[in-house]
mmCIF file of the N, C-alpha and C atoms, coordinates in Angstrom:
data_MODEL
# 
_entry.id   MODEL 
# 
loop_
_atom_site.group_PDB 
_atom_site.id 
_atom_site.type_symbol 
_atom_site.label_atom_id 
_atom_site.label_alt_id 
_atom_site.label_comp_id 
_atom_site.label_asym_id 
_atom_site.label_entity_id 
_atom_site.label_seq_id 
_atom_site.pdbx_PDB_ins_code 
_atom_site.Cartn_x 
_atom_site.Cartn_y 
_atom_site.Cartn_z 
_atom_site.occupancy 
_atom_site.B_iso_or_equiv 
_atom_site.pdbx_formal_charge 
_atom_site.auth_seq_id 
_atom_site.auth_comp_id 
_atom_site.auth_asym_id 
_atom_site.auth_atom_id 
_atom_site.pdbx_PDB_model_num 
ATOM 1   N N  . MET A 1 1  ? 88.202  98.076  81.613  1.00 0.00 ? 1  MET A N  1 
ATOM 2   C CA . MET A 1 1  ? 89.279  98.763  82.511  1.00 0.00 ? 1  MET A CA 1 
ATOM 3   C C  . MET A 1 1  ? 90.611  98.206  82.174  1.00 0.00 ? 1  MET A C  1 
ATOM 4   N N  . ILE A 1 2  ? 91.601  98.942  82.143  1.00 0.00 ? 2  ILE A N  1 
ATOM 5   C CA . ILE A 1 2  ? 93.036  98.462  81.908  1.00 0.00 ? 2  ILE A CA 1 
ATOM 6   C C  . ILE A 1 2  ? 93.820  98.746  83.046  1.00 0.00 ? 2  ILE A C  1 
ATOM 7   N N  . GLU A 1 3  ? 95.004  98.013  83.115  1.00 0.00 ? 3  GLU A N  1 
ATOM 8   C CA . GLU A 1 3  ? 95.846  97.934  84.243  1.00 0.00 ? 3  GLU A CA 1 
ATOM 9   C C  . GLU A 1 3  ? 96.788  98.979  84.156  1.00 0.00 ? 3  GLU A C  1 
ATOM 10  N N  . LEU A 1 4  ? 96.894  99.768  85.187  1.00 0.00 ? 4  LEU A N  1 
ATOM 11  C CA . LEU A 1 4  ? 97.822  100.926 85.356  1.00 0.00 ? 4  LEU A CA 1 
ATOM 12  C C  . LEU A 1 4  ? 99.190  100.556 85.981  1.00 0.00 ? 4  LEU A C  1 
ATOM 13  N N  . LEU A 1 5  ? 98.857  99.732  87.168  1.00 0.00 ? 5  LEU A N  1 
ATOM 14  C CA . LEU A 1 5  ? 99.979  99.377  88.155  1.00 0.00 ? 5  LEU A CA 1 
ATOM 15  C C  . LEU A 1 5  ? 99.550  98.057  88.652  1.00 0.00 ? 5  LEU A C  1 
ATOM 16  N N  . ARG A 1 6  ? 100.787 97.329  88.969  1.00 0.00 ? 6  ARG A N  1 
ATOM 17  C CA . ARG A 1 6  ? 100.826 95.970  89.569  1.00 0.00 ? 6  ARG A CA 1 
ATOM 18  C C  . ARG A 1 6  ? 101.774 95.958  90.684  1.00 0.00 ? 6  ARG A C  1 
ATOM 19  N N  . SER A 1 7  ? 101.503 95.512  91.790  1.00 0.00 ? 7  SER A N  1 
ATOM 20  C CA . SER A 1 7  ? 102.591 95.476  92.896  1.00 0.00 ? 7  SER A CA 1 
ATOM 21  C C  . SER A 1 7  ? 102.130 94.762  93.985  1.00 0.00 ? 7  SER A C  1 
ATOM 22  N N  . ASN A 1 8  ? 103.182 94.278  94.679  1.00 0.00 ? 8  ASN A N  1 
ATOM 23  C CA . ASN A 1 8  ? 102.927 93.560  96.093  1.00 0.00 ? 8  ASN A CA 1 
ATOM 24  C C  . ASN A 1 8  ? 103.115 94.570  97.071  1.00 0.00 ? 8  ASN A C  1 
ATOM 25  N N  . ASP A 1 9  ? 103.528 95.674  96.942  1.00 0.00 ? 9  ASP A N  1 
ATOM 26  C CA . ASP A 1 9  ? 103.820 96.749  97.978  1.00 0.00 ? 9  ASP A CA 1 
ATOM 27  C C  . ASP A 1 9  ? 102.455 97.589  98.191  1.00 0.00 ? 9  ASP A C  1 
ATOM 28  N N  . THR A 1 10 ? 102.069 97.212  99.497  1.00 0.00 ? 10 THR A N  1 
ATOM 29  C CA . THR A 1 10 ? 100.641 97.744  99.738  1.00 0.00 ? 10 THR A CA 1 
ATOM 30  C C  . THR A 1 10 ? 100.813 99.245  100.022 1.00 0.00 ? 10 THR A C  1 
ATOM 31  N N  . VAL A 1 11 ? 101.971 99.758  100.405 1.00 0.00 ? 11 VAL A N  1 
ATOM 32  C CA . VAL A 1 11 ? 102.206 101.211 100.556 1.00 0.00 ? 11 VAL A CA 1 
ATOM 33  C C  . VAL A 1 11 ? 102.021 101.996 99.192  1.00 0.00 ? 11 VAL A C  1 
ATOM 34  N N  . LEU A 1 12 ? 102.734 101.292 98.316  1.00 0.00 ? 12 LEU A N  1 
ATOM 35  C CA . LEU A 1 12 ? 102.603 101.842 96.834  1.00 0.00 ? 12 LEU A CA 1 
ATOM 36  C C  . LEU A 1 12 ? 101.323 101.884 96.254  1.00 0.00 ? 12 LEU A C  1 
ATOM 37  N N  . ILE A 1 13 ? 100.620 100.777 96.571  1.00 0.00 ? 13 ILE A N  1 
ATOM 38  C CA . ILE A 1 13 ? 99.186  100.783 95.954  1.00 0.00 ? 13 ILE A CA 1 
ATOM 39  C C  . ILE A 1 13 ? 98.278  101.722 96.764  1.00 0.00 ? 13 ILE A C  1 
ATOM 40  N N  . SER A 1 14 ? 98.350  101.922 97.949  1.00 0.00 ? 14 SER A N  1 
ATOM 41  C CA . SER A 1 14 ? 97.753  102.869 98.727  1.00 0.00 ? 14 SER A CA 1 
ATOM 42  C C  . SER A 1 14 ? 98.040  104.248 98.339  1.00 0.00 ? 14 SER A C  1 
ATOM 43  N N  . TYR A 1 15 ? 99.281  104.617 97.971  1.00 0.00 ? 15 TYR A N  1 
ATOM 44  C CA . TYR A 1 15 ? 99.750  105.993 97.670  1.00 0.00 ? 15 TYR A CA 1 
ATOM 45  C C  . TYR A 1 15 ? 99.225  106.160 96.231  1.00 0.00 ? 15 TYR A C  1 
ATOM 46  N N  . ALA A 1 16 ? 99.192  105.206 95.232  1.00 0.00 ? 16 ALA A N  1 
ATOM 47  C CA . ALA A 1 16 ? 98.551  105.496 93.887  1.00 0.00 ? 16 ALA A CA 1 
ATOM 48  C C  . ALA A 1 16 ? 97.120  105.590 94.049  1.00 0.00 ? 16 ALA A C  1 
ATOM 49  N N  . ASP A 1 17 ? 96.344  104.891 95.047  1.00 0.00 ? 17 ASP A N  1 
ATOM 50  C CA . ASP A 1 17 ? 94.984  105.110 95.226  1.00 0.00 ? 17 ASP A CA 1 
ATOM 51  C C  . ASP A 1 17 ? 94.765  106.469 95.728  1.00 0.00 ? 17 ASP A C  1 
ATOM 52  N N  . ALA A 1 18 ? 95.470  107.120 96.581  1.00 0.00 ? 18 ALA A N  1 
ATOM 53  C CA . ALA A 1 18 ? 95.301  108.460 97.080  1.00 0.00 ? 18 ALA A CA 1 
ATOM 54  C C  . ALA A 1 18 ? 95.528  109.348 96.056  1.00 0.00 ? 18 ALA A C  1 
ATOM 55  N N  . LEU A 1 19 ? 96.547  109.268 95.117  1.00 0.00 ? 19 LEU A N  1 
ATOM 56  C CA . LEU A 1 19 ? 96.776  110.195 94.099  1.00 0.00 ? 19 LEU A CA 1 
ATOM 57  C C  . LEU A 1 19 ? 95.639  110.197 93.131  1.00 0.00 ? 19 LEU A C  1 
ATOM 58  N N  . LEU A 1 20 ? 95.122  109.033 92.879  1.00 0.00 ? 20 LEU A N  1 
ATOM 59  C CA . LEU A 1 20 ? 94.040  108.934 91.740  1.00 0.00 ? 20 LEU A CA 1 
ATOM 60  C C  . LEU A 1 20 ? 92.715  109.460 92.370  1.00 0.00 ? 20 LEU A C  1 
ATOM 61  N N  . ASN A 1 21 ? 92.397  109.113 93.630  1.00 0.00 ? 21 ASN A N  1 
ATOM 62  C CA . ASN A 1 21 ? 91.314  109.802 94.259  1.00 0.00 ? 21 ASN A CA 1 
ATOM 63  C C  . ASN A 1 21 ? 91.365  111.274 94.385  1.00 0.00 ? 21 ASN A C  1 
ATOM 64  N N  . GLU A 1 22 ? 92.503  111.869 94.613  1.00 0.00 ? 22 GLU A N  1 
ATOM 65  C CA . GLU A 1 22 ? 92.818  113.318 94.786  1.00 0.00 ? 22 GLU A CA 1 
ATOM 66  C C  . GLU A 1 22 ? 92.395  113.955 93.290  1.00 0.00 ? 22 GLU A C  1 
ATOM 67  N N  . ALA A 1 23 ? 92.838  113.210 92.335  1.00 0.00 ? 23 ALA A N  1 
ATOM 68  C CA . ALA A 1 23 ? 92.581  113.719 90.868  1.00 0.00 ? 23 ALA A CA 1 
ATOM 69  C C  . ALA A 1 23 ? 91.145  113.541 90.547  1.00 0.00 ? 23 ALA A C  1 
ATOM 70  N N  . GLY A 1 24 ? 90.343  112.724 91.098  1.00 0.00 ? 24 GLY A N  1 
ATOM 71  C CA . GLY A 1 24 ? 88.961  112.441 90.705  1.00 0.00 ? 24 GLY A CA 1 
ATOM 72  C C  . GLY A 1 24 ? 88.925  111.505 89.634  1.00 0.00 ? 24 GLY A C  1 
ATOM 73  N N  . ILE A 1 25 ? 90.129  110.710 89.448  1.00 0.00 ? 25 ILE A N  1 
ATOM 74  C CA . ILE A 1 25 ? 90.094  109.557 88.537  1.00 0.00 ? 25 ILE A CA 1 
ATOM 75  C C  . ILE A 1 25 ? 89.495  108.272 89.144  1.00 0.00 ? 25 ILE A C  1 
ATOM 76  N N  . GLU A 1 26 ? 88.388  107.747 88.342  1.00 0.00 ? 26 GLU A N  1 
ATOM 77  C CA . GLU A 1 26 ? 87.749  106.492 88.987  1.00 0.00 ? 26 GLU A CA 1 
ATOM 78  C C  . GLU A 1 26 ? 88.767  105.359 88.669  1.00 0.00 ? 26 GLU A C  1 
ATOM 79  N N  . HIS A 1 27 ? 88.966  104.482 89.632  1.00 0.00 ? 27 HIS A N  1 
ATOM 80  C CA . HIS A 1 27 ? 89.759  103.434 89.499  1.00 0.00 ? 27 HIS A CA 1 
ATOM 81  C C  . HIS A 1 27 ? 89.287  102.254 90.379  1.00 0.00 ? 27 HIS A C  1 
ATOM 82  N N  . ALA A 1 28 ? 89.933  101.071 90.236  1.00 0.00 ? 28 ALA A N  1 
ATOM 83  C CA . ALA A 1 28 ? 89.627  100.027 91.097  1.00 0.00 ? 28 ALA A CA 1 
ATOM 84  C C  . ALA A 1 28 ? 90.849  99.156  91.483  1.00 0.00 ? 28 ALA A C  1 
ATOM 85  N N  . ILE A 1 29 ? 91.005  98.803  92.676  1.00 0.00 ? 29 ILE A N  1 
ATOM 86  C CA . ILE A 1 29 ? 92.150  98.002  93.076  1.00 0.00 ? 29 ILE A CA 1 
ATOM 87  C C  . ILE A 1 29 ? 91.615  96.549  93.195  1.00 0.00 ? 29 ILE A C  1 
ATOM 88  N N  . VAL A 1 30 ? 92.072  95.711  92.266  1.00 0.00 ? 30 VAL A N  1 
ATOM 89  C CA . VAL A 1 30 ? 91.628  94.268  92.314  1.00 0.00 ? 30 VAL A CA 1 
ATOM 90  C C  . VAL A 1 30 ? 92.773  93.464  92.793  1.00 0.00 ? 30 VAL A C  1 
ATOM 91  N N  . ASP A 1 31 ? 92.178  92.142  93.138  1.00 0.00 ? 31 ASP A N  1 
ATOM 92  C CA . ASP A 1 31 ? 93.078  91.153  93.646  1.00 0.00 ? 31 ASP A CA 1 
ATOM 93  C C  . ASP A 1 31 ? 93.412  91.343  95.048  1.00 0.00 ? 31 ASP A C  1 
ATOM 94  N N  . GLN A 1 32 ? 92.726  92.135  95.963  1.00 0.00 ? 32 GLN A N  1 
ATOM 95  C CA . GLN A 1 32 ? 93.084  92.440  97.216  1.00 0.00 ? 32 GLN A CA 1 
ATOM 96  C C  . GLN A 1 32 ? 92.529  91.090  98.154  1.00 0.00 ? 32 GLN A C  1 
ATOM 97  N N  . ASN A 1 33 ? 91.388  90.521  97.631  1.00 0.00 ? 33 ASN A N  1 
ATOM 98  C CA . ASN A 1 33 ? 90.883  89.326  98.290  1.00 0.00 ? 33 ASN A CA 1 
ATOM 99  C C  . ASN A 1 33 ? 91.937  88.096  98.141  1.00 0.00 ? 33 ASN A C  1 
ATOM 100 N N  . MET A 1 34 ? 92.508  88.071  96.797  1.00 0.00 ? 34 MET A N  1 
ATOM 101 C CA . MET A 1 34 ? 93.279  87.073  96.580  1.00 0.00 ? 34 MET A CA 1 
ATOM 102 C C  . MET A 1 34 ? 94.662  87.080  97.557  1.00 0.00 ? 34 MET A C  1 
ATOM 103 N N  . SER A 1 35 ? 95.078  88.257  97.637  1.00 0.00 ? 35 SER A N  1 
ATOM 104 C CA . SER A 1 35 ? 96.266  88.617  98.491  1.00 0.00 ? 35 SER A CA 1 
ATOM 105 C C  . SER A 1 35 ? 95.964  88.217  99.969  1.00 0.00 ? 35 SER A C  1 
ATOM 106 N N  . VAL A 1 36 ? 94.792  88.435  100.395 1.00 0.00 ? 36 VAL A N  1 
ATOM 107 C CA . VAL A 1 36 ? 94.379  87.862  101.808 1.00 0.00 ? 36 VAL A CA 1 
ATOM 108 C C  . VAL A 1 36 ? 94.337  86.293  101.843 1.00 0.00 ? 36 VAL A C  1 
ATOM 109 N N  . ILE A 1 37 ? 93.821  85.695  100.871 1.00 0.00 ? 37 ILE A N  1 
ATOM 110 C CA . ILE A 1 37 ? 93.816  84.346  100.845 1.00 0.00 ? 37 ILE A CA 1 
ATOM 111 C C  . ILE A 1 37 ? 95.078  83.644  100.835 1.00 0.00 ? 37 ILE A C  1 
ATOM 112 N N  . GLU A 1 38 ? 96.079  84.254  100.249 1.00 0.00 ? 38 GLU A N  1 
ATOM 113 C CA . GLU A 1 38 ? 97.401  83.674  100.104 1.00 0.00 ? 38 GLU A CA 1 
ATOM 114 C C  . GLU A 1 38 ? 98.279  83.809  101.394 1.00 0.00 ? 38 GLU A C  1 
ATOM 115 N N  . GLY A 1 39 ? 97.650  84.510  102.506 1.00 0.00 ? 39 GLY A N  1 
ATOM 116 C CA . GLY A 1 39 ? 98.270  84.570  103.725 1.00 0.00 ? 39 GLY A CA 1 
ATOM 117 C C  . GLY A 1 39 ? 99.274  85.894  103.884 1.00 0.00 ? 39 GLY A C  1 
ATOM 118 N N  . SER A 1 40 ? 98.958  86.884  103.159 1.00 0.00 ? 40 SER A N  1 
ATOM 119 C CA . SER A 1 40 ? 100.006 87.979  103.271 1.00 0.00 ? 40 SER A CA 1 
ATOM 120 C C  . SER A 1 40 ? 101.417 87.703  103.153 1.00 0.00 ? 40 SER A C  1 
ATOM 121 N N  . LEU A 1 41 ? 101.588 86.712  102.260 1.00 0.00 ? 41 LEU A N  1 
ATOM 122 C CA . LEU A 1 41 ? 103.029 86.452  102.005 1.00 0.00 ? 41 LEU A CA 1 
ATOM 123 C C  . LEU A 1 41 ? 103.617 87.475  100.834 1.00 0.00 ? 41 LEU A C  1 
ATOM 124 N N  . GLY A 1 42 ? 102.707 88.101  100.261 1.00 0.00 ? 42 GLY A N  1 
ATOM 125 C CA . GLY A 1 42 ? 103.225 88.907  99.319  1.00 0.00 ? 42 GLY A CA 1 
ATOM 126 C C  . GLY A 1 42 ? 103.487 88.351  97.909  1.00 0.00 ? 42 GLY A C  1 
ATOM 127 N N  . ILE A 1 43 ? 102.936 87.170  97.740  1.00 0.00 ? 43 ILE A N  1 
ATOM 128 C CA . ILE A 1 43 ? 103.161 86.548  96.483  1.00 0.00 ? 43 ILE A CA 1 
ATOM 129 C C  . ILE A 1 43 ? 102.309 87.056  95.198  1.00 0.00 ? 43 ILE A C  1 
ATOM 130 N N  . LEU A 1 44 ? 100.932 87.216  95.693  1.00 0.00 ? 44 LEU A N  1 
ATOM 131 C CA . LEU A 1 44 ? 100.224 87.678  94.581  1.00 0.00 ? 44 LEU A CA 1 
ATOM 132 C C  . LEU A 1 44 ? 100.018 89.392  94.521  1.00 0.00 ? 44 LEU A C  1 
ATOM 133 N N  . PRO A 1 45 ? 100.237 89.730  93.481  1.00 0.00 ? 45 PRO A N  1 
ATOM 134 C CA . PRO A 1 45 ? 100.263 91.397  93.450  1.00 0.00 ? 45 PRO A CA 1 
ATOM 135 C C  . PRO A 1 45 ? 98.769  91.862  93.413  1.00 0.00 ? 45 PRO A C  1 
ATOM 136 N N  . ARG A 1 46 ? 98.541  93.091  93.859  1.00 0.00 ? 46 ARG A N  1 
ATOM 137 C CA . ARG A 1 46 ? 97.282  93.738  93.666  1.00 0.00 ? 46 ARG A CA 1 
ATOM 138 C C  . ARG A 1 46 ? 97.459  94.683  92.330  1.00 0.00 ? 46 ARG A C  1 
ATOM 139 N N  . ARG A 1 47 ? 96.426  94.893  91.752  1.00 0.00 ? 47 ARG A N  1 
ATOM 140 C CA . ARG A 1 47 ? 96.427  95.794  90.384  1.00 0.00 ? 47 ARG A CA 1 
ATOM 141 C C  . ARG A 1 47 ? 95.541  96.950  90.721  1.00 0.00 ? 47 ARG A C  1 
ATOM 142 N N  . VAL A 1 48 ? 95.977  98.142  90.053  1.00 0.00 ? 48 VAL A N  1 
ATOM 143 C CA . VAL A 1 48 ? 95.194  99.261  90.051  1.00 0.00 ? 48 VAL A CA 1 
ATOM 144 C C  . VAL A 1 48 ? 94.816  99.248  88.574  1.00 0.00 ? 48 VAL A C  1 
ATOM 145 N N  . MET A 1 49 ? 93.521  99.406  88.431  1.00 0.00 ? 49 MET A N  1 
ATOM 146 C CA . MET A 1 49 ? 92.819  99.357  87.099  1.00 0.00 ? 49 MET A CA 1 
ATOM 147 C C  . MET A 1 49 ? 92.087  100.748 86.909  1.00 0.00 ? 49 MET A C  1 
ATOM 148 N N  . VAL A 1 50 ? 92.134  101.282 85.654  1.00 0.00 ? 50 VAL A N  1 
ATOM 149 C CA . VAL A 1 50 ? 91.465  102.510 85.329  1.00 0.00 ? 50 VAL A CA 1 
ATOM 150 C C  . VAL A 1 50 ? 90.633  102.372 83.990  1.00 0.00 ? 50 VAL A C  1 
ATOM 151 N N  . ALA A 1 51 ? 89.679  103.176 83.829  1.00 0.00 ? 51 ALA A N  1 
ATOM 152 C CA . ALA A 1 51 ? 88.960  103.108 82.465  1.00 0.00 ? 51 ALA A CA 1 
ATOM 153 C C  . ALA A 1 51 ? 89.932  103.554 81.375  1.00 0.00 ? 51 ALA A C  1 
ATOM 154 N N  . ARG A 1 52 ? 89.747  102.762 80.304  1.00 0.00 ? 52 ARG A N  1 
ATOM 155 C CA . ARG A 1 52 ? 90.724  103.006 79.163  1.00 0.00 ? 52 ARG A CA 1 
ATOM 156 C C  . ARG A 1 52 ? 90.716  104.458 78.757  1.00 0.00 ? 52 ARG A C  1 
ATOM 157 N N  . HIS A 1 53 ? 89.738  105.179 78.849  1.00 0.00 ? 53 HIS A N  1 
ATOM 158 C CA . HIS A 1 53 ? 89.705  106.572 78.352  1.00 0.00 ? 53 HIS A CA 1 
ATOM 159 C C  . HIS A 1 53 ? 90.456  107.579 79.379  1.00 0.00 ? 53 HIS A C  1 
ATOM 160 N N  . MET A 1 54 ? 90.726  107.019 80.615  1.00 0.00 ? 54 MET A N  1 
ATOM 161 C CA . MET A 1 54 ? 91.338  107.746 81.607  1.00 0.00 ? 54 MET A CA 1 
ATOM 162 C C  . MET A 1 54 ? 92.864  107.318 81.667  1.00 0.00 ? 54 MET A C  1 
ATOM 163 N N  . HIS A 1 55 ? 93.224  106.384 81.105  1.00 0.00 ? 55 HIS A N  1 
ATOM 164 C CA . HIS A 1 55 ? 94.558  105.684 81.232  1.00 0.00 ? 55 HIS A CA 1 
ATOM 165 C C  . HIS A 1 55 ? 95.673  106.674 81.253  1.00 0.00 ? 55 HIS A C  1 
ATOM 166 N N  . GLU A 1 56 ? 95.664  107.523 80.087  1.00 0.00 ? 56 GLU A N  1 
ATOM 167 C CA . GLU A 1 56 ? 96.866  108.473 79.947  1.00 0.00 ? 56 GLU A CA 1 
ATOM 168 C C  . GLU A 1 56 ? 96.866  109.535 81.043  1.00 0.00 ? 56 GLU A C  1 
ATOM 169 N N  . SER A 1 57 ? 95.709  109.965 81.583  1.00 0.00 ? 57 SER A N  1 
ATOM 170 C CA . SER A 1 57 ? 95.582  110.990 82.549  1.00 0.00 ? 57 SER A CA 1 
ATOM 171 C C  . SER A 1 57 ? 96.156  110.387 83.891  1.00 0.00 ? 57 SER A C  1 
ATOM 172 N N  . ALA A 1 58 ? 95.746  109.136 84.047  1.00 0.00 ? 58 ALA A N  1 
ATOM 173 C CA . ALA A 1 58 ? 96.189  108.473 85.303  1.00 0.00 ? 58 ALA A CA 1 
ATOM 174 C C  . ALA A 1 58 ? 97.778  108.173 85.298  1.00 0.00 ? 58 ALA A C  1 
ATOM 175 N N  . ARG A 1 59 ? 98.249  107.941 84.044  1.00 0.00 ? 59 ARG A N  1 
ATOM 176 C CA . ARG A 1 59 ? 99.780  107.669 83.832  1.00 0.00 ? 59 ARG A CA 1 
ATOM 177 C C  . ARG A 1 59 ? 100.614 108.890 84.188  1.00 0.00 ? 59 ARG A C  1 
ATOM 178 N N  . LYS A 1 60 ? 99.960  109.895 83.716  1.00 0.00 ? 60 LYS A N  1 
ATOM 179 C CA . LYS A 1 60 ? 100.657 111.254 83.915  1.00 0.00 ? 60 LYS A CA 1 
ATOM 180 C C  . LYS A 1 60 ? 100.691 111.647 85.377  1.00 0.00 ? 60 LYS A C  1 
ATOM 181 N N  . ILE A 1 61 ? 99.571  111.383 86.181  1.00 0.00 ? 61 ILE A N  1 
ATOM 182 C CA . ILE A 1 61 ? 99.655  111.744 87.611  1.00 0.00 ? 61 ILE A CA 1 
ATOM 183 C C  . ILE A 1 61 ? 100.831 110.798 88.300  1.00 0.00 ? 61 ILE A C  1 
ATOM 184 N N  . LEU A 1 62 ? 100.725 109.602 88.181  1.00 0.00 ? 62 LEU A N  1 
ATOM 185 C CA . LEU A 1 62 ? 101.732 108.636 88.597  1.00 0.00 ? 62 LEU A CA 1 
ATOM 186 C C  . LEU A 1 62 ? 103.063 109.028 88.238  1.00 0.00 ? 62 LEU A C  1 
ATOM 187 N N  . ILE A 1 63 ? 103.373 109.378 86.966  1.00 0.00 ? 63 ILE A N  1 
ATOM 188 C CA . ILE A 1 63 ? 104.608 109.717 86.559  1.00 0.00 ? 63 ILE A CA 1 
ATOM 189 C C  . ILE A 1 63 ? 105.091 111.063 87.181  1.00 0.00 ? 63 ILE A C  1 
ATOM 190 N N  . ASP A 1 64 ? 104.138 111.943 87.353  1.00 0.00 ? 64 ASP A N  1 
ATOM 191 C CA . ASP A 1 64 ? 104.495 113.285 87.920  1.00 0.00 ? 64 ASP A CA 1 
ATOM 192 C C  . ASP A 1 64 ? 104.753 113.056 89.472  1.00 0.00 ? 64 ASP A C  1 
ATOM 193 N N  . ALA A 1 65 ? 104.280 111.985 90.087  1.00 0.00 ? 65 ALA A N  1 
ATOM 194 C CA . ALA A 1 65 ? 104.586 111.753 91.442  1.00 0.00 ? 65 ALA A CA 1 
ATOM 195 C C  . ALA A 1 65 ? 105.876 110.826 91.506  1.00 0.00 ? 65 ALA A C  1 
ATOM 196 N N  . GLY A 1 66 ? 106.555 110.539 90.378  1.00 0.00 ? 66 GLY A N  1 
ATOM 197 C CA . GLY A 1 66 ? 107.804 109.852 90.448  1.00 0.00 ? 66 GLY A CA 1 
ATOM 198 C C  . GLY A 1 66 ? 107.683 108.303 90.379  1.00 0.00 ? 66 GLY A C  1 
ATOM 199 N N  . LEU A 1 67 ? 106.616 107.713 90.027  1.00 0.00 ? 67 LEU A N  1 
ATOM 200 C CA . LEU A 1 67 ? 106.421 106.349 89.992  1.00 0.00 ? 67 LEU A CA 1 
ATOM 201 C C  . LEU A 1 67 ? 106.374 105.673 88.537  1.00 0.00 ? 67 LEU A C  1 
ATOM 202 N N  . GLU A 1 68 ? 107.065 106.495 87.673  1.00 0.00 ? 68 GLU A N  1 
ATOM 203 C CA . GLU A 1 68 ? 106.971 105.823 86.364  1.00 0.00 ? 68 GLU A CA 1 
ATOM 204 C C  . GLU A 1 68 ? 107.639 104.453 86.171  1.00 0.00 ? 68 GLU A C  1 
ATOM 205 N N  . HIS A 1 69 ? 108.533 104.205 87.118  1.00 0.00 ? 69 HIS A N  1 
ATOM 206 C CA . HIS A 1 69 ? 109.154 102.757 87.084  1.00 0.00 ? 69 HIS A CA 1 
ATOM 207 C C  . HIS A 1 69 ? 108.267 101.769 87.533  1.00 0.00 ? 69 HIS A C  1 
ATOM 208 N N  . GLU A 1 70 ? 107.172 102.117 88.188  1.00 0.00 ? 70 GLU A N  1 
ATOM 209 C CA . GLU A 1 70 ? 106.103 101.177 88.637  1.00 0.00 ? 70 GLU A CA 1 
ATOM 210 C C  . GLU A 1 70 ? 105.012 100.951 87.850  1.00 0.00 ? 70 GLU A C  1 
ATOM 211 N N  . LEU A 1 71 ? 104.866 101.701 86.644  1.00 0.00 ? 71 LEU A N  1 
ATOM 212 C CA . LEU A 1 71 ? 103.784 101.534 85.810  1.00 0.00 ? 71 LEU A CA 1 
ATOM 213 C C  . LEU A 1 71 ? 103.793 100.226 84.894  1.00 0.00 ? 71 LEU A C  1 
ATOM 214 N N  . SER A 1 72 ? 102.617 99.730  84.544  1.00 0.00 ? 72 SER A N  1 
ATOM 215 C CA . SER A 1 72 ? 102.565 98.479  83.787  1.00 0.00 ? 72 SER A CA 1 
ATOM 216 C C  . SER A 1 72 ? 102.746 98.833  82.282  1.00 0.00 ? 72 SER A C  1 
# 
């Protein structure tokens, strides 16, 4: 898997998750447990990971949604 997006913004992560789910692109949100451990201070970002072969499709979906400035 390859990183698509990294952010401390839980709303952004949730939005990206919804967009990718709607498009049927398999992905994983990692480091959620680390964010809980650090006490919700927003220090440790969460990452959205996609399969390497789906990376360009996933990027296009997020770019079309206006999130190009958030991409890794």
